[in-house]
Structure formats: C-alpha cells, structure tokens
N, C-alpha and C positions, 0 to 999 in steps of 0.2 A: 588582470583586474584592474585597469587603469594604471596610468605611468607617472601621474602627478604625485606631489609629495604627501598629499592628505592620505590620513588612513583610510583604508576600504571601509565601506559601510555595509551593514548587514541588516535586513529587515526580515520579520517574521510575521505571516498572515495567516489569519484562521476564516476558514469557511465552514460547510456543514461537517462537524465532528464532534469527537469527545474531549479533545484538547491532550489525549494521551501522547502524541508525538511531539507536541510542544514541551510537555513534562519529560519528556527523554532528553530534550535539550538542556533543560534546567537540571537534570539528575547529573549531567556531566561533571557540574562543579569544579573539581580540582582540574579537570583537562581543560575547561572553559578558561580558567584562570591563567592557563599557559599560553593562550592567544590572545587573551583580553588585551594585550599591549599592541598587539598588530591588527585588531579589527575593532569598529565602533557599532555597536548594537543601536541603531537609530530609530528603529521600530520595532517593538516587543511588546502587546499589551498585556500578554500574560505574565511580564516580568518587571514593566515599568509603565507610568502614565506619560514619561517623557517621550515625545515623539519630535523627529527632526524630519524636516521635508526631503523628498526626494530630488533627483534620482539616487537609486541604490545599487552599490555593485553586485550584491547577492540577495536575492529573495528566496526565503524558504516559504513553501505554501502548504499550509495543512487543510484538509477538508475537501469535499466535493461541491459542486454546483448545483444547488436545488430549488433556486428561485432567479426571477428574472433580474433582481438586484444583483445576485450574484455573478451573472453573466457580465454585466456592465462593470462591476467592480473588478473581476480578473481582468478584464481589458486594461483597466487603469494601471494594476499593478504591474501587468506585463510591458508597458509603456515606460513605467519609471525604473525598472529593474533590467541591469545590464545581463545578468544571468539569472534565469528562474529555476529552481530546484524543487519539484514537488515531493512531499514527504509523508509517506503512510499509505495504507490501502484506500482510505476514502479519496486523496488526491489523485493517485495513482490509478485506481479501479471503481471509484465512485462508492467504495465502503458498502458496510452491510445494508445502509440505507437504499442501496441499488435494488434490493428486493422488490421496491415499489416498481421496478421496471418491467416484472414479470405478472403484475397485477393492477387493480383498478385504484390509482391514488385517491381518486374521489369517494370510493368507499371507505379506503382507509381514513380519511379525513373526517367523514361523517360519523365512524365509529370511535374514534380517539378523543375529538374536540366537541365540546358542548356548543360552541358556535362556530361551525366549520366555515361560515361565509367570512369570518374574520382572517381566514389563514389564506396567504397567497403563496402558492408553490407551483413548482413545474411537475409534470407528469414523470419524469425522469431524475434520477440521481448521476451525473455524469462526471468523469474524472476532467481534471484541469486541462489535458491535453486535447480534449475533444472542442477547446474554445479558444485555445492560445498555444504558441509554440513553447515547447518546455526543453530546456537544456539538458538537465539531468533527472533521474527519477529514484528515490529510496523507497524500497517496498518494505512492507511489514504492518502488523497490527499489533502493537505499535512498531516503529521502525527501530532497527539496531543502533544505538549509540556509537559503537565503534565506526559502522559505516558513515553516520552523520559526520564524526570528527574527521574521517578520511577525506570526505568531500570538503569539508571547511578548509581542512589543512592544504590540499590540493589547490585549491581556487587561491589561497593566499599565496602560495609559492608560483602558481602559472603553469602548474601540469595539470593532465587530465585524471581525475580521480578514477581509482582502481574499483571498480564495482562488479563483483562476480555474476555471471549470467549462467552458471551450472546449477544443478538441481541440490535439493537437501541430501540426496543419497551421496553426493561428493563429501558433503560435510561429515555424514555419518562414518565413511571411511577413514578422513582426517582423524576423526575423534576414536576411532576403533570399538565404534557401537556394532553391537550384534544385531541384524537386521530383524526388526520385528515382525515383518511379514513372514520372512523364513521360519524363524526360531517360534513364533507364538501364533502365527495365522492373524496378525493384528491388521485391520485395516490400516493403510497409510497413504497419503497424497505425496510423500517424499519425492518418488521419481518424477513427477510434473510440477513440482513447486520449486521457485526461485529461491537460491541460497540466501544466507544473510543471518539467520538467528542463530547458527551454532549447532544444528541439530539438536535443540532442547529438548522436545517432546521424546524422539527416539531414543534419547541418552536416559530417560526415566522408563523406558519399556512403554510409551505410548506411541499411537500413529500420529504422523505428521498431521495437522488440521488445516495445513495449506494457507498460514497466517500472510506468508511472503508472496502469495500471488502465483501466476504460472511463470515457469522458466521459458526461455526460448525455444522454441519448438519441441513443445511437450508431445509424447507419443500417446495419442488418446486411445487408441484401440489397445495397445498393450496394457495401458493403465487399468482399462474397463476389464480385461480380462484378469488382472492381477486382482481387483477389488471383488470381482465375482467369485475368485478362488477362496477369498476369506469369508464368502458366504453373505456379502452386501447385497440387498435388492437393489433394483433400478431406481427406487425411489429414494432409497438412502444415498444412493451414490449422485444422484441429482441434487440431493440436499447437501452432500459434502463439498460441492463445488459451489453452492449458492450462501456462501457466508460471508465473511470478510471481504472477499473479493468478487462478489456475485456480477460485477458489472465488467470485469476482465473479459474483452473478447475471447481469449484463449478458454478461460473457464467455461464460457457460455457455449462454446463450440463443444468442450470434453463433457459437459452436462448432456447435449443433445447425442454425442457419440455413444454414451453409456445406455440409452435407449435405444436400443437396436433390436434385430430380430431374436426371436426367442432362442435360447440355447438349447442344443439337442441334450436330451437326458443324459447325466453321468459325465457331460463335458466340463471343463474347466476354463 
C-alpha cells in the first residue's frame, strides 16, 4: 500500500444497497480500534461528515450499479483508488435488486412510484466488476466482519488476503454440523454457496439460503438432484437462486439447470 511515510488512507463508498455491509464495518468496534493507529479513514459518510480528497490507498465499495450516475461515479472511485474491494452481495452480484434483470423495470416503476417519470434508473442492477476492475471481492448479505478485518489487515501488512473459495459444506464439517439434508431432508444451498458465514444456518438446523453467493465451479446438476430429493419444485428451486445474489452469473446458470427435462416417476 504505498511506501511513503504517510498513513495509508481508507475510503468507504455506497451505491444501491441497504447499508448493512457498512454497518458490519462499524460493528467491528474493538477490532477497528486496533488498526486505527495504522490507517486513516478519509471518506466514510456513514461514520463521519469529514471527507479528505483522494487518491485513496484502499476503497471499500458497497452496493450495485442501478443508474447512469452510478456508472460515472464508480469510474471516478476506481480512478481515485489504488486498491478497490467490493463488499457484499449487492456489490459483487447486483443484490436482491437484480431481480429487475428478469422482469420489466418500467412496469415496476409504474406500480411503485406515483410519478414514475421522475425516477431515472437503468433496466438492470449490476455488480461493480461489470463496470471497473476490482481487486478483491467480499461476499455475503451482509459480509462477515472477520473476512473484512482479514482483508484490511492483509493490505496493511502488504500480503494477499486469505479469502476462502470453498463451499459452506466445508464450514459445516469444520463446525461438526450434522448435514441438514441427510438428517432431515431440508433443502440447502450449502454445496454451491461460497464459504464465509461460518455455516450459521445449518448450525441451527436450517438449510443454507445462499447469502454468500456461488462458490467457485459449483456442480449445478448434482445440486439440482439434491434439491429435488428434498421435494422442492423447479419453481421453488429457481426462486432459491434468485434472492440475495440474483445477478451472480453462476446462480443464473444454476437456476437454468434446475429447469431441466421432467424427471422419471420415482427418481430422485
């Protein structure tokens, strides 16, 4: 991060989102105090009105791109940032608002707003990486603060962050969770979902909802068979993929795989 004597600067930016990932950063509290003497927060409107001009050593970006103004602004943020990290499902996969990508946004606008002509928006909600180069991605809705601290700490000391690429099933095994699919026949997206949450839902006998988006190279055919075996309909399987990470290319493909040829009677 820079070799000069000046303290490295951190900026946090918001696009279309609920602010949950920024709140995860604020929730770090004690951990943030531990690094506060090594980094200067130069732009973080959720926490302070004080803003310092760029360039910035690290920018954390929350939210998806949903307007023409967003497109222009994210390019300015990229130009001002030596390292750009996207945080959360909105920034990495378009968020739940990417459901508009499968529908008519003009129809939504006419139903929701009394004066839709005043609303300027794009037809799609897209991740930050669809518009500019991204150095690292942190998944989740919201992100896991342990992963966030790992990234900040790694960048401060000049090493590559350790961000796992395996599935939630791996975390279940680490925690000693009983598989909810095998034990209870509960639908679960754990086999195709990116690790990072610590397998919270399966630890409480609930199936994974896919909050952290798709893992690397998910096996869609096997997952479709697993979900069918729990009794899920194809419509429910498609809806399961089109939630927090609706715009993730891998989840879009998985939702298409689930709508396959009719299964032979009695098959699983």
